VOGU-3710 file (C-alpha; in Angstrom, 3 decimals, decimal comma):
1> msesfapqpv> -15,861/31,638/-43,163  -14,901/32,680/-39,778  -17,487/35,562/-39,752  -20,260/32,970/-38,958  -18,540/32,208/-35,670  -18,804/34,678/-32,890  -15,520/35,502/-30,907  -15,496/34,831/-27,364  -13,913/37,529/-25,143  -11,694/36,302/-22,310
11> mnhsmtvtlv> -9,303/37,916/-19,779  -11,514/41,084/-19,205  -11,994/41,468/-23,033  -8,141/41,844/-23,436  -8,210/38,841/-25,888  -10,771/37,058/-27,915  -10,880/33,349/-28,792  -12,703/32,017/-31,914  -13,591/28,230/-32,043  -14,504/26,728/-35,383
21> qdcfaqknlp> -16,186/23,761/-33,693  -18,073/25,810/-31,039  -21,294/25,556/-32,860  -21,225/21,736/-32,395  -20,644/21,847/-28,644  -23,445/21,688/-26,067  -21,895/24,336/-23,876  -20,446/27,756/-24,746  -16,805/28,618/-24,037  -17,168/30,329/-20,793
31> crlvpiednp> -18,912/27,257/-19,281  -16,166/24,988/-20,380  -13,344/27,060/-18,963  -11,872/25,618/-15,730  -10,462/28,174/-13,179  -6,921/27,588/-12,224  -6,586/29,839/-9,102  -8,594/29,134/-5,969  -9,837/25,818/-7,314  -9,820/22,962/-4,724
41> wvqqlpkslk> -9,880/20,467/-7,473  -6,687/21,644/-9,344  -3,393/21,537/-7,570  -0,991/24,537/-7,852  2,316/23,958/-9,721  5,152/23,230/-7,271  7,800/25,931/-6,357  11,144/25,716/-7,713  13,509/24,075/-5,054  17,167/23,411/-4,963
51> dpvgadivdi> 16,560/19,814/-3,679  13,152/18,515/-4,852  13,942/15,038/-3,841  14,745/16,092/-0,274  11,571/18,267/-0,089  9,630/15,130/-1,229  11,049/13,027/1,640  10,425/15,779/4,218  6,740/15,921/3,098  6,112/12,233/3,648
61> pgsvaniqvd> 4,699/12,257/7,236  2,371/15,236/6,487  1,117/13,745/3,239  0,288/10,417/5,079  -1,431/12,157/7,722  -3,544/14,133/5,240  -4,593/11,044/3,498  -5,769/9,515/6,617  -7,748/12,480/7,706  -9,254/13,203/4,147
71> fwgegrphra> -10,316/9,599/3,439  -12,725/9,602/6,460  -13,772/13,180/6,471  -17,346/13,988/5,551  -17,637/16,262/2,614  -14,359/15,275/1,209  -14,210/13,727/-2,517  -12,438/10,684/-1,032  -15,685/9,968/0,906  -17,948/9,936/-2,236
81> taralgeagp> -15,376/7,773/-4,104  -15,158/5,347/-1,100  -18,982/5,134/-1,006  -19,066/4,455/-4,692  -16,327/1,798/-4,260  -18,435/0,327/-1,446  -21,665/0,276/-3,533  -19,915/-0,950/-6,746  -17,511/-3,335/-4,944  -18,306/-5,406/-1,874
91> vtvlrsrler> -21,972/-4,637/-1,528  -23,225/-5,031/-4,986  -20,904/-6,512/-7,666  -18,953/-8,751/-5,229  -22,070/-10,288/-3,671  -23,574/-10,781/-7,105  -20,364/-12,428/-8,534  -19,868/-14,639/-5,556  -23,530/-15,777/-5,521  -23,325/-16,529/-9,313
101> kgsgqlaaes> -20,037/-18,397/-8,649  -21,674/-20,372/-5,979  -24,583/-21,291/-8,237  -22,302/-22,295/-11,107  -23,619/-19,343/-13,328  -20,113/-17,806/-13,329  -16,743/-19,648/-13,707  -14,884/-19,857/-10,328  -11,658/-18,572/-12,015  -13,275/-15,367/-13,260
111> vdllvtgcev> -11,535/-12,206/-12,112  -13,277/-10,204/-9,247  -10,676/-7,456/-8,958  -7,971/-6,446/-11,391  -5,262/-4,067/-10,143  -2,937/-2,563/-12,838  -0,318/0,084/-13,347  3,264/0,706/-14,444  6,500/0,443/-12,631  6,352/1,691/-8,959
121> slwageqfaa> 2,601/2,138/-9,059  2,315/-1,553/-10,208  4,647/-2,693/-7,451  2,534/-0,880/-4,864  -0,546/-2,438/-6,397  0,914/-5,893/-6,218  1,421/-5,600/-2,477  -2,080/-4,369/-2,044  -3,516/-7,294/-4,126  -1,398/-9,845/-2,002
131> dlrtcfqklv> -2,750/-8,348/1,247  -6,236/-8,444/-0,083  -5,904/-12,204/-1,078  -4,545/-12,897/2,340  -7,711/-11,354/3,943  -10,329/-12,887/1,451  -9,069/-16,264/0,056  -12,046/-16,823/-2,188  -11,673/-13,563/-4,145  -9,834/-13,772/-7,448
141> vktasankil> -7,586/-10,725/-7,450  -5,219/-10,366/-10,345  -2,330/-7,959/-10,967  -0,697/-7,284/-14,304  1,134/-4,456/-15,928  -1,067/-2,239/-18,006  1,433/-2,679/-20,968  0,939/-6,399/-20,807  -2,868/-6,145/-20,667  -2,683/-3,755/-23,618
151> gmfgqqfpma> -0,546/-6,138/-25,509  -2,989/-9,098/-24,970  -6,428/-7,305/-25,335  -5,660/-3,871/-26,924  -4,763/-4,857/-30,466  -5,941/-7,013/-33,337  -3,140/-9,564/-32,871  -2,485/-10,303/-29,206  1,212/-10,096/-28,089  2,264/-13,310/-26,429
161> qtgqeigesw> 3,256/-12,629/-22,704  5,862/-15,365/-22,464  6,337/-16,544/-18,811  3,283/-14,592/-17,607  -0,041/-16,019/-16,282  -1,929/-13,319/-18,186  -3,915/-14,626/-21,167  -6,990/-14,529/-23,050  -8,449/-17,012/-20,538  -8,872/-13,983/-18,187
171> dlqdcivliv> -12,577/-13,158/-17,804  -12,790/-9,480/-16,991  -16,416/-9,143/-17,674  -17,998/-6,840/-15,084  -15,082/-7,003/-12,768  -13,792/-4,135/-10,629  -10,641/-2,491/-11,999  -8,341/-0,276/-9,973  -5,773/1,593/-11,953  -2,811/2,949/-10,018
181> sqsggtfapl> -1,076/5,813/-11,716  0,752/8,522/-10,016  0,648/11,181/-12,840  -2,629/9,985/-14,160  -1,317/10,634/-17,731  0,836/7,558/-18,374  -0,066/6,131/-21,688  -0,619/2,453/-20,845  -3,040/3,031/-17,776  -4,813/6,029/-19,690
191> alsnllqtvt> -5,389/3,725/-22,722  -6,448/0,904/-20,384  -8,927/3,050/-18,800  -10,604/3,625/-22,289  -10,215/0,057/-23,359  -11,878/-1,675/-20,325  -14,967/0,547/-20,553  -16,198/-1,900/-23,225  -15,869/-4,673/-20,624  -16,956/-3,320/-17,196
201> phifavtsew> -18,181/-0,054/-15,880  -16,638/-0,477/-12,416  -13,340/1,307/-12,932  -11,401/3,177/-10,241  -8,126/5,109/-10,216  -5,555/6,046/-7,782  -3,791/9,314/-8,853  -1,792/12,208/-7,333  -4,677/14,788/-8,041  -8,181/14,997/-9,367
211> dtpigrqlrq> -7,323/17,042/-12,573  -5,646/14,120/-14,451  -6,440/12,580/-17,858  -7,405/9,405/-16,186  -9,640/11,364/-13,865  -11,374/13,086/-16,741  -11,883/9,893/-18,536  -13,473/8,169/-15,613  -15,752/11,157/-14,786  -17,355/10,769/-18,084
221> lkgmqgrvfs> -18,741/7,359/-17,174  -22,340/7,074/-15,776  -23,610/5,424/-12,864  -21,351/6,591/-9,860  -20,206/9,996/-8,759  -16,649/9,241/-7,362  -14,170/7,065/-9,264  -10,769/8,740/-8,371  -8,807/8,301/-5,209  -6,398/11,225/-5,073
231> teiglrpaep> -3,321/11,328/-2,775  -3,341/15,224/-3,014  0,347/15,529/-3,441  0,053/17,248/-6,660  2,859/17,338/-9,332  6,201/16,216/-8,174  9,019/17,190/-10,613  11,608/14,961/-9,002  12,048/11,797/-11,136  13,158/9,501/-8,239
241> cslsvvathq> 9,835/8,465/-6,742  9,769/8,805/-2,858  6,677/10,637/-1,721  4,602/9,421/-4,606  5,149/5,698/-3,976  4,565/6,228/-0,048  1,298/8,181/-0,772  0,137/5,549/-3,076  0,847/2,812/-0,716  -0,957/4,919/1,968
251> mltqiliyva> -3,989/5,288/-0,157  -4,155/1,660/-0,949  -4,033/0,882/2,805  -6,884/3,137/3,305  -8,892/1,376/0,559  -8,052/-2,051/1,964  -9,173/-0,989/5,397  -12,538/0,185/3,932  -13,180/-2,691/1,583  -12,330/-5,104/4,320
261> skivsdrkls> -14,727/-3,247/6,930  -17,610/-3,402/4,304  -17,166/-7,147/3,655  -16,699/-8,180/7,300  -19,749/-6,138/8,237  -21,854/-8,434/5,916  -21,913/-11,928/7,161  -23,009/-13,750/4,080  -20,610/-11,728/1,840  -17,778/-12,376/4,330
271> maagskikrm> -18,444/-16,096/4,202  -18,733/-16,112/0,427  -15,374/-14,237/0,104  -13,654/-16,681/2,310  -12,835/-13,888/4,964  -9,951/-14,617/7,262  -9,794/-11,128/8,723  -11,757/-10,153/11,738  -13,039/-6,782/13,267  -10,210/-7,019/15,767
281> dlaeleknnr> -7,531/-7,205/13,147  -9,003/-4,298/11,372  -9,061/-2,344/14,724  -5,397/-3,209/15,247  -4,439/-2,349/11,647  -6,243/1,145/12,052  -4,172/1,829/15,307  -0,896/0,812/13,582  -1,918/2,976/10,719  -2,307/5,988/12,907
291> lniralrsiv> 0,898/5,367/14,814  2,726/4,949/11,583  2,858/8,833/11,251  4,845/9,189/14,371  7,366/6,538/13,190  7,736/8,255/9,895  8,612/11,467/11,593  11,408/9,814/13,455  12,865/8,487/10,126  12,650/11,651/8,010
301> greedhhiar> 13,022/14,365/10,801  16,041/16,400/11,530  19,237/14,894/12,934  19,154/17,035/15,986  15,658/15,817/17,084  15,656/12,119/15,903  18,495/9,645/16,382  17,117/7,270/13,704  17,307/9,996/11,016  20,895/10,798/12,284
311> elraqgrqwa> 21,967/7,175/12,027  20,496/6,734/8,536  22,121/9,919/7,244  25,455/9,037/8,833  25,327/5,673/7,125  24,568/7,377/3,827  27,599/9,616/4,179  29,807/6,701/5,088  28,683/4,757/1,994  29,289/7,872/-0,161
321> qhvlevpraw> 32,942/7,625/0,937  33,100/4,231/-0,834  31,806/5,731/-4,097  34,085/8,839/-3,759  37,383/6,971/-3,383  37,950/6,605/-6,988  37,887/10,401/-7,949  39,756/11,307/-4,905  42,517/8,551/-5,777  42,572/10,142/-9,337
331> mlsalyifit> 43,052/13,760/-7,961  45,769/12,505/-5,452  47,576/10,671/-8,415  47,234/13,723/-10,594  48,784/15,830/-7,832  51,571/13,264/-7,325  52,429/13,336/-10,927  52,341/17,075/-11,241  54,641/17,535/-8,415  57,210/14,943/-9,484
341> vvygsapmts> 57,214/16,084/-13,204  57,491/19,787/-12,263  60,283/18,832/-9,678  62,046/16,791/-12,209  62,607/13,687/-10,270  60,712/11,002/-8,615  60,731/10,697/-4,828  62,519/7,335/-4,626  65,123/8,320/-7,117  65,806/11,743/-5,430
351> ctqasmrgfs> 66,134/10,065/-1,977  68,549/7,430/-3,256  70,698/10,007/-4,965  70,952/12,144/-1,957  71,451/9,212/0,552  73,807/6,849/-1,514  76,033/9,483/-2,851  79,617/8,197/-2,832  78,866/4,531/-2,164  80,180/1,779/-4,324
361> lekeliylak> 76,772/0,591/-5,344  75,311/4,008/-6,054  74,489/3,479/-9,735  72,788/0,131/-9,131  70,713/1,509/-6,179  69,684/4,446/-8,263  68,430/1,990/-11,083  66,597/0,084/-8,403  65,026/3,319/-7,133  63,931/4,115/-10,627
371> ildaaiyafl> 62,207/0,781/-10,816  60,483/1,440/-7,673  59,297/4,899/-8,893  58,001/3,319/-12,285  56,043/0,585/-10,220  54,553/3,423/-8,125  53,510/5,322/-11,216  52,075/2,096/-12,675  49,984/1,256/-9,523  49,630/4,864/-8,292
381> pqimilfirl> 45,648/4,827/-8,402  45,553/1,552/-6,234  48,121/2,867/-3,803  46,147/6,234/-3,365  42,899/4,143/-2,746  44,703/2,157/0,016  46,020/5,494/1,482  42,415/6,883/1,520  41,098/3,769/3,060  43,735/3,755/5,743
391> vqqrpllhrm> 43,070/7,405/6,615  39,331/6,937/6,699  39,631/3,569/8,635  37,733/1,612/6,094  38,386/-1,991/4,957  41,656/-2,158/3,033  40,953/-5,280/0,920  37,580/-4,377/-0,738  37,472/-4,648/-4,398  38,785/-1,685/-6,319
401> ttrtvvigdv> 36,020/-1,398/-8,875  32,610/0,314/-9,394  30,613/-0,122/-6,321  27,466/-2,451/-6,339  24,529/-2,003/-4,077  22,203/-4,964/-3,632  18,903/-4,133/-1,861  17,048/-7,013/-0,165  13,441/-6,582/0,985  9,936/-7,495/0,205
411> pwvaqsaeaf> 9,492/-7,022/-3,586  7,732/-3,600/-3,660  10,229/-2,085/-1,241  13,287/-3,560/-2,998  12,108/-2,583/-6,414  11,052/0,945/-5,490  14,443/1,406/-3,557  16,339/0,163/-6,536  14,559/2,537/-8,916  15,045/5,357/-6,511
421> lsklmactys> 18,813/4,968/-6,188  19,287/4,325/-9,876  17,639/7,662/-10,790  19,627/9,505/-8,119  22,749/8,388/-9,627  21,637/8,576/-13,244  23,534/11,902/-14,089  26,646/11,136/-12,048  30,052/10,605/-13,620  31,558/7,195/-14,475
431> atglavfsan> 34,051/7,539/-11,662  31,189/7,701/-9,162  28,733/5,377/-10,869  26,880/2,586/-9,060  25,460/-0,723/-10,123  22,115/-1,307/-8,367  20,255/-4,605/-7,917  17,430/-5,826/-5,787  16,348/-9,064/-4,535  13,848/-10,817/-2,204
441> padhlvhdps> 15,898/-11,934/1,015  13,363/-14,871/1,541  14,096/-16,211/-1,934  17,007/-15,389/-4,228  19,124/-12,692/-2,437  22,278/-14,727/-2,273  22,264/-15,582/-5,997  22,478/-11,970/-7,029  25,828/-10,304/-8,013  27,272/-8,882/-4,858
451> ggawdtsclr> 30,054/-6,308/-5,106  31,752/-4,043/-2,688  28,784/-2,756/-0,711  25,313/-3,928/-0,479  22,242/-3,531/1,827  19,331/-5,517/3,103  16,417/-4,879/5,580  16,457/-7,229/8,466  13,359/-9,081/8,187  12,763/-11,448/10,996
461> svcmavnqas> 12,563/-14,544/8,727  15,746/-13,924/6,599  18,607/-13,436/8,986  20,131/-16,621/7,791  20,138/-15,287/4,219  21,742/-12,075/5,312  24,515/-13,943/7,158  25,040/-16,177/4,220  25,397/-13,383/1,853  27,522/-11,489/4,270
471> siqslgatce> 29,889/-14,490/4,232  30,890/-13,941/0,543  34,624/-13,155/0,445  37,158/-11,692/-1,980  40,799/-11,629/-0,852  39,531/-12,297/2,684  37,188/-9,248/2,888  33,550/-9,698/2,944  30,847/-7,315/1,556  29,790/-4,548/3,860
481> sitighnphr> 26,157/-5,233/4,860  23,944/-3,267/7,004  20,428/-4,138/8,264  17,494/-1,839/8,611  14,518/-3,191/10,678  12,499/-3,043/13,870  14,073/-5,956/15,736  16,830/-4,458/17,848  19,400/-7,144/17,040  22,604/-6,787/15,058
491> lplsanavfl> 23,714/-9,847/12,984  27,291/-11,103/13,683  28,443/-10,598/10,099  26,844/-7,290/9,434  28,786/-4,038/9,516  26,005/-1,820/11,000  22,413/-1,996/11,957  19,835/0,718/12,148  16,935/-0,022/14,417  13,643/1,659/13,501
501> kdarppflce> 11,428/2,823/16,324  8,325/0,515/16,872  5,557/2,718/18,007  2,782/0,085/17,916  1,671/-1,950/21,076  3,027/-5,482/21,308  1,200/-8,394/19,843  0,270/-11,264/22,113  3,195/-13,430/21,022  5,576/-10,600/22,042
511> hllarhssqr> 3,761/-10,021/25,397  3,741/-13,610/26,358  7,432/-14,182/25,362  8,363/-11,220/27,554  6,245/-12,446/30,529  6,999/-16,031/30,565  10,379/-16,350/29,009  13,916/-15,229/29,978  14,548/-14,429/26,284  15,716/-10,646/26,116
521> eggsavsilg> 14,300/-8,183/23,745  16,459/-7,893/20,735  17,584/-11,391/20,136  18,067/-12,904/16,786  15,017/-14,060/14,844  16,105/-17,705/15,148  16,480/-17,422/19,012  13,217/-15,546/19,417  11,284/-18,184/17,282  12,922/-20,954/19,251
531> afqnlaadsm> 12,165/-19,441/22,657  8,443/-19,037/21,743  8,232/-22,550/20,376  9,866/-24,030/23,496  7,532/-22,022/25,817  4,409/-23,071/23,815  5,638/-26,730/23,908  6,338/-26,608/27,694  2,850/-25,048/28,350  1,118/-27,855/26,457
541> qdgedvqrml> 2,985/-30,507/28,438  2,017/-29,224/31,763  -0,631/-31,518/33,359  -1,982/-28,937/35,667  -2,497/-26,482/32,894  -4,165/-29,154/30,771  -6,617/-29,988/33,660  -7,110/-26,389/34,398  -7,995/-25,666/30,662  -10,488/-28,558/30,682
551> dhrrkrmikq> -12,085/-27,187/33,794  -12,230/-23,740/32,290  -13,841/-25,084/29,154  -16,490/-26,945/31,113  -17,248/-23,892/33,137  -17,543/-21,830/30,058  -19,861/-24,258/28,416  -22,157/-24,269/31,533  -22,024/-20,471/31,551  -23,051/-20,416/27,912
561> alekqcqaes> -25,853/-22,705/28,542  -27,112/-20,731/31,506  -26,770/-17,478/29,448  -28,809/-19,038/26,550  -31,404/-20,096/29,165  -31,611/-16,662/30,635  -31,731/-15,016/27,320  -34,682/-17,304/26,381  -36,447/-16,359/29,634  -35,721/-12,610/29,140
571> eekvqavads> -37,151/-12,868/25,498  -40,299/-14,494/26,929  -40,607/-11,935/29,681  -40,198/-9,063/27,179  -42,842/-10,598/24,912  -45,245/-11,056/27,830  -44,903/-7,444/28,934  -45,226/-6,130/25,328  -48,433/-8,143/25,030  -49,869/-6,828/28,316
581> levdedgyvk> -49,468/-3,128/27,254  -52,627/-1,317/26,641  -53,129/0,373/23,280  -55,295/3,140/22,047  -58,107/2,938/19,528  -55,470/3,142/16,614  -53,546/0,149/18,032  -50,514/2,409/19,325  -48,839/2,373/22,777  -48,373/5,652/24,544
591> feecwrgvql> -45,115/6,640/26,149  -46,522/6,286/29,769  -47,623/2,754/29,125  -44,234/2,012/27,474  -42,439/3,438/30,476  -44,480/1,324/32,632  -43,255/-1,841/30,731  -39,624/-0,540/31,245  -40,204/-0,477/34,962  -41,744/-3,864/35,142
601> lhqdvckkai> -38,706/-5,436/33,462  -36,507/-3,478/36,063  -34,199/-2,140/33,379  -31,661/0,342/34,666  -32,050/2,917/31,799  -32,605/6,701/31,881  -36,233/7,982/31,244  -35,082/10,865/29,320  -33,000/8,509/26,901  -36,067/6,197/26,412
611> ksifrrlesg> -38,272/9,213/25,750  -35,910/10,512/23,074  -35,852/7,073/21,386  -39,679/6,864/21,775  -39,986/10,069/19,927  -37,970/8,858/17,082  -40,078/5,716/16,668  -43,508/7,340/17,187  -45,520/7,410/13,799  -47,065/10,837/14,424
621> cggvsrsdck> -50,119/9,588/16,332  -48,319/9,945/19,729  -47,563/6,420/20,128  -45,603/3,361/18,784  -46,545/-0,224/18,020  -46,032/-3,093/20,290  -43,090/-4,527/18,188  -41,374/-1,157/18,714  -41,954/-1,364/22,391  -40,330/-4,785/22,331
631> lifslqkssv> -37,415/-3,344/20,496  -37,151/-0,671/23,288  -37,358/-3,373/25,960  -34,561/-5,286/24,275  -32,313/-2,251/24,256  -29,465/-2,302/26,764  -27,285/0,664/27,829  -24,392/-0,373/25,473  -26,486/-1,535/22,636  -25,909/1,566/20,431
641> ksledfellq> -23,287/4,343/20,364  -25,774/7,049/19,758  -29,358/7,831/19,343  -28,933/8,329/15,598  -28,031/4,681/15,380  -31,420/3,665/16,670  -33,220/4,287/13,286  -30,818/1,810/11,643  -31,427/-0,637/14,463  -35,129/-0,503/13,790
651> lqamndtvda> -34,829/-1,026/10,159  -32,479/-3,989/10,747  -34,788/-5,437/13,328  -37,838/-5,052/10,888  -35,901/-6,887/8,137  -34,691/-9,633/10,565  -31,180/-9,243/9,265  -29,499/-9,086/12,711  -30,515/-9,481/16,212  -31,957/-6,242/17,850
661> cvvlestkvf> -29,102/-6,112/20,528  -26,334/-6,020/17,942  -23,817/-3,048/18,205  -24,072/-0,916/15,260  -20,910/0,228/13,673  -20,293/3,239/11,482  -18,405/3,199/8,208  -15,123/4,298/9,849  -13,060/1,502/11,516  -12,400/2,451/15,003
671> eswenvfger> -8,919/1,719/16,251  -7,894/-0,697/19,100  -7,431/0,946/22,435  -5,465/-1,944/23,992  -1,992/-1,450/25,323  -1,293/-5,072/24,241  -3,122/-6,323/21,039  -5,455/-9,003/22,316  -5,525/-7,941/25,917  -9,207/-8,564/26,253
681> llqqtstvaq> -8,894/-12,109/24,943  -6,268/-12,823/27,724  -8,798/-12,106/30,461  -11,091/-14,941/28,964  -8,371/-17,499/29,340  -7,072/-19,324/32,397  -3,998/-21,343/31,180  -0,773/-20,517/29,425  -1,682/-22,947/26,722  -4,783/-21,092/25,802
691> nfqlartqyi> -2,817/-17,918/25,742  -0,576/-19,248/23,017  -3,459/-20,569/21,150  -4,986/-16,988/21,123  -1,547/-15,687/19,963  -1,654/-17,808/16,812  -5,115/-16,069/15,938  -3,253/-12,709/15,367  -1,352/-14,052/12,398  -3,347/-12,102/9,815
701> smqlyegria> -3,009/-9,017/11,922  0,756/-9,372/12,073  0,972/-10,123/8,318  -1,036/-6,945/7,599  1,238/-4,987/9,930  4,202/-6,261/7,949  2,766/-5,659/4,507  1,146/-2,306/5,112  3,126/-0,432/7,889  6,430/-1,906/8,655
711> slqravaffv> 7,564/-2,265/5,023  6,484/1,229/4,365  8,728/2,420/7,288  11,722/0,516/5,837  11,059/1,907/2,377  11,113/5,471/3,850  14,427/4,581/5,669  15,884/3,540/2,341  14,890/6,776/0,759  16,589/8,737/3,437
721> lfhemattvv> 19,781/6,815/3,450  20,154/6,843/-0,478  19,252/10,494/-0,662  21,966/11,567/1,825  24,405/9,181/0,037  23,732/10,853/-3,417  23,591/14,326/-1,956  27,229/13,765/-0,568  28,543/12,647/-3,903  27,007/15,698/-5,871
731> nfwsfvsfgl> 28,344/18,148/-3,234  31,760/16,641/-3,667  31,770/17,298/-7,415  30,387/20,643/-6,907  33,053/21,479/-4,389  36,147/20,325/-6,179  35,070/21,869/-9,469  33,701/25,156/-8,105  30,255/24,188/-9,350  31,347/23,461/-12,984
741> lsyridrtqs> 30,722/19,683/-12,516  27,528/19,864/-10,470  24,549/17,919/-11,644  20,918/17,458/-10,419  19,973/14,217/-8,537  16,254/14,928/-9,267  16,269/14,139/-12,939  17,797/11,655/-15,306  19,222/11,864/-18,768  15,777/11,431/-20,534
751> imrvattasp> 15,087/14,195/-22,855  11,739/13,042/-23,837  8,917/15,744/-23,963  6,274/13,451/-22,662  7,380/12,014/-19,388  5,524/8,636/-19,716  6,378/4,960/-19,509  6,986/3,319/-23,005  4,304/1,222/-24,378  4,392/-1,500/-26,910
761> vsgadvrhkm> 0,946/-0,711/-28,186  0,100/2,383/-30,090  -2,880/4,545/-29,472  -4,220/3,741/-33,030  -4,328/0,068/-32,148  -6,157/0,691/-28,989  -8,745/2,870/-30,715  -9,353/0,283/-33,409  -9,571/-2,413/-30,721  -12,268/-0,384/-28,778
771> ielrvqekla> -14,251/0,128/-32,000  -14,036/-3,547/-32,635  -15,123/-4,418/-29,089  -18,124/-2,016/-29,297  -19,139/-3,529/-32,585  -18,903/-7,017/-31,148  -21,077/-5,798/-28,272  -23,639/-4,535/-30,537  -23,610/-7,669/-32,574  -23,966/-9,739/-29,482
781> rmkvllrtgi> -26,951/-7,660/-28,391  -28,511/-7,636/-31,824  -28,163/-11,626/-31,866  -30,028/-11,711/-28,468  -32,763/-9,419/-29,920  -33,135/-11,446/-33,078  -33,250/-14,671/-31,098  -35,879/-13,307/-28,748  -37,772/-11,789/-31,698  -37,779/-15,090/-33,592
791> fnwrrrkwlq> -38,813/-17,082/-30,542  -41,807/-14,799/-29,944  -42,821/-14,996/-33,603  -42,794/-18,596/-33,618  -44,771/-18,807/-30,321  -47,431/-16,399/-31,713  -47,721/-18,450/-34,876  -48,055/-21,619/-33,085  -50,795/-19,962/-30,862  -52,564/-18,828/-34,006
801> qqlstpdvmv> -52,584/-22,291/-35,401  -53,941/-23,792/-32,162  -56,735/-21,295/-32,024  -57,629/-21,785/-35,808  -57,908/-25,590/-35,534  -61,424/-26,756/-34,737  -62,018/-29,001/-31,712  -62,397/-32,658/-32,475  -65,203/-34,488/-30,554  -64,552/-38,048/-29,853
//
């Protein structure tokens, strides 16, 4: 039977491949082969490294920089995907959905954007969704695990999601779906990318490379060219996620900036979405985003060059001593037992026999010495632990048990760091095992089980929770807490503090506090907040400032009225000059006549620039219309950034969408150039009270900085600290056993062939559900067609009856 199928030669005719189903394919085999080498769409396999986790951490700054450059670079695949997201999201789909919500055609609670994934990808997506809801309060943004969505919508009998808001009431019809999956092959996100195609065509994915199963599924959809945002980090064999979660978070930051810029640039869409973010906030976020690379390099760099990296690694080595005290105590105990057994006598007994020989109570003292030796043998491990702590100058009264690490930070950082440390210590031995927990320090940190050592990042609003948790005692000894953050203040009850370098310019509140208050930099969060509130209250109570503020408002109102009057007079003058221009027989104005009008208006512009713009506007007859001349007259020096923008300015002026003097912006968000964020606003105020009112307007910008930039830096700091801690532990086992007890920190004890997250829904159930949804869609379409056909048939029948009935004359 195989004779009817022609063999396909491959590899320079050194091998042939015969496909039984080749005759049913639209393309032959050579056209379907994908080149592996020299293919920019396929990432090369990583090299075998001794420490893949350390290599991932070192690659973090470079990967973040590449994502920022590639996202805005022309000709890059990210650019096409970003344009597709802009066309399918803010410009078309969101506008249509919000208009239908406003008119009542669409339920107000229907989902506009669904962000889904599994584990660390989902946690990064949840932070992205929270930041997006902060910027646009009227957008309905939902986040849920892909497993939960499959359990609810992917099988015939829905799985009840107890305690979760997800349910059948979610309206996902025509919503935008963003699937976050590092590998692109996790079962639940992959199955969901197929299932949701029956509900909405607007599906996008964030993966580590382009050639992934999810990418291949989405590229089969019609309508848009780009659907995949690739972080371009490729395959990372290390199971502890560090670079992958950082790259995913950075890509979501780029998407947030792009989507926000598209919505803010459309005034109607911005109002419909309940936009709270301004262009200035985006400019500040873009600058913080760029400066973030410098801060990340100081965290993951070499110890010789960066003191922050040196402090983090030193803290990791110190915490490793807590973990290693148990095996060291075992070894010292074994050495003690070996020596005493071989020698044939215990130390206390031998010393007593040698020193008390000939005394009357010699026998009784020897019995007492034997009792002491027995007690030493019974409590030998604890004695050795105390000896080790005394030598290393560590707290003596810490609990002698398995160490517990509690990580306190915002949810996505705490959960990612917990998963990272748990996988680093997954293959270690029971003597150096760790119990890892995570909690939100602004919510339930102090209710978590706290053991010997725990860790929290010093957020400005959670210092009280850190002090409260640090006061938990056992035998008079408290837990060993450290703080990692940007505020250079060490809490009184913390054992250590690592201060991250803040490369960004200060916000207005920080600038005003440093200029008008005696509060020193680096105070506690409570003292800084109190000083700012006191300074703001004092400024409002100053009568002279209030009077000065009223005078400034009065002058500003007069100035605005005069500017409006001057603008109206200028428009009338421009209109009069444009009407006075002579036109040729075709009704067009020549350049000489247009330049005469410019001179009549006394505009300080270059003739060469006006001529270049005139040539762009001329219709081919050597002239322009009077309306185009009016557009040229209204143009000022700073109205456009380049001559290429003038064509867009003309189109917008013809459609009356914006004023002709508006400053056009390109798609890329330009970063702020200010040395102090809000510096230009300070020049427009005259009182301290107004300055503090302006500082409150930067709340969204500061919140985005915390959610997108500062939290990312703390997450990377956690990765560096925990990696050094785990490396110290594994090096100890390798050293004392001459390599026999060494293990790998880049893998866990999982032996599954398919490295994917378990899913409660099978692939067969998803396929059956997809078939059912397609059948339901066809039935619904058939009902509409039948209803329309019956209506048209009845209408034609009624018309025929009306035409066949003779007229009755009265």
